[in-house]
C-alpha positions in Angstrom: 8.1 -5.5 -16.4 8.2 -8.6 -14.2 4.6 -9.6 -14.9 4.1 -8.0 -18.4 5.7 -8.5 -21.7 7.0 -5.2 -23.0 4.8 -3.7 -25.7 2.1 -6.4 -25.3 -1.5 -5.3 -25.6 -1.8 -5.6 -21.8 1.4 -3.5 -21.3 0.0 -0.8 -23.6 -3.3 -0.8 -21.8 -1.7 -0.5 -18.4 0.6 2.3 -19.6 -2.4 4.2 -21.0 -4.1 3.9 -17.6 -0.9 4.8 -15.8 -2.1 4.0 -12.3 -4.9 2.5 -10.2 -7.4 5.2 -9.1 -8.7 4.9 -5.6 -12.0 6.7 -4.6 -13.6 6.6 -1.2 -15.9 3.7 -2.2 -14.3 2.0 -5.2 -11.2 1.7 -7.3 -10.4 1.5 -11.0 -7.5 -0.9 -11.6 -4.9 -0.5 -14.3 -4.3 -4.3 -14.5 -6.7 -7.3 -14.5 -7.7 -8.6 -11.1 -5.4 -11.6 -11.2 -2.3 -9.4 -11.9 -3.5 -6.9 -9.3 -3.4 -9.6 -6.6 0.1 -10.6 -7.7 1.3 -6.9 -7.7 -0.6 -5.4 -4.8 0.8 -4.8 -1.3 -1.4 -7.1 0.8 -0.9 -7.7 4.6 1.8 -10.2 5.6 2.8 -11.2 2.0 6.3 -10.6 0.6 6.4 -8.5 -2.5 9.3 -7.5 -4.8 9.4 -3.7 -5.2 11.5 -0.8 -6.4 12.0 1.4 -3.4 13.3 4.9 -2.8 14.8 5.6 0.6 15.3 9.2 1.4 17.1 10.2 4.6 16.2 13.7 5.8 17.6 16.0 8.4 15.8 15.6 11.7 15.5 19.4 12.0 14.9 20.4 8.4 12.8 18.2 6.1 14.1 20.2 3.1 17.6 19.1 3.9 18.0 15.8 2.1 21.0 13.8 3.5 20.9 10.9 1.0 18.7 9.1 -1.5 18.9 5.4 -2.4 17.0 3.7 -5.3 16.9 -0.1 -5.5 15.2 -3.4 -5.7 13.8 -4.6 -2.4 11.6 -7.2 -0.8 8.9 -5.6 1.3 6.1 -6.9 3.6 3.1 -4.8 4.7 2.0 -5.3 8.2 -1.6 -4.6 7.3 -3.6 -3.4 4.3 -6.1 -1.0 5.7 -9.1 0.7 4.2 -9.6 4.4 4.8 -12.4 3.5 7.2 -10.1 1.2 9.2 -7.3 3.8 9.4 -9.8 6.4 10.6 -11.1 4.0 13.2 -7.6 3.4 14.5 -7.0 7.2 14.7 -10.3 7.6 16.5 -9.4 4.8 19.0 -12.2 2.6 17.6 -12.0 -1.0 16.6 -10.9 -1.3 13.0 -12.2 -4.9 12.8 -15.7 -3.8 13.4 -15.7 -2.6 9.7 -13.2 -5.2 8.3 -14.2 -6.9 5.1 -14.1 -10.7 4.6 -12.6 -10.6 1.1 -9.3 -12.4 0.8 -6.2 -10.6 -0.4 -7.6 -7.1 -0.3 -7.5 -4.1 2.0 -9.8 -4.2 4.9 -8.9 -7.6 6.4 -8.5 -8.4 10.1 -6.1 -6.2 12.0 -4.4 -8.0 14.9 -5.0 -6.2 18.2 -1.2 -6.2 19.0 -0.6 -4.1 15.9 -3.2 -1.4 16.5 -1.0 0.9 18.7 2.0 0.7 16.3 -0.3 1.4 13.3 -1.8 4.4 15.1 1.7 5.8 15.7 2.6 5.4 12.0 -0.7 6.8 10.8 -0.2 9.9 13.1 3.1 10.5 11.3 1.2 10.8 8.0 -1.3 13.3 9.2 
């Protein structure tokens, strides 16, 4: 709603697509490229978001302690490709496969962040 006029042709097209689809080698965007760059979560760029914060029990992940919904300002540390995330998990250099495209996943990953990123990736596996 921040970037699109309600019921405009672009809004209807985005609603019909519902989401951006990511495949292992390409993606199909729901918005034009210019808007995708404004809305996407790129590394080290502030973005307005709607966030959901769920606090779970440390011993029982089915035990929801609280839920909060709200507007937030977030900043990704890095926008990784699947290949870069896999390289980090395999103790390989994610920058050996980094792309040079600006404002997209696959950029340079600072060495001082790799250990922290690995810990966070391990939590997702």
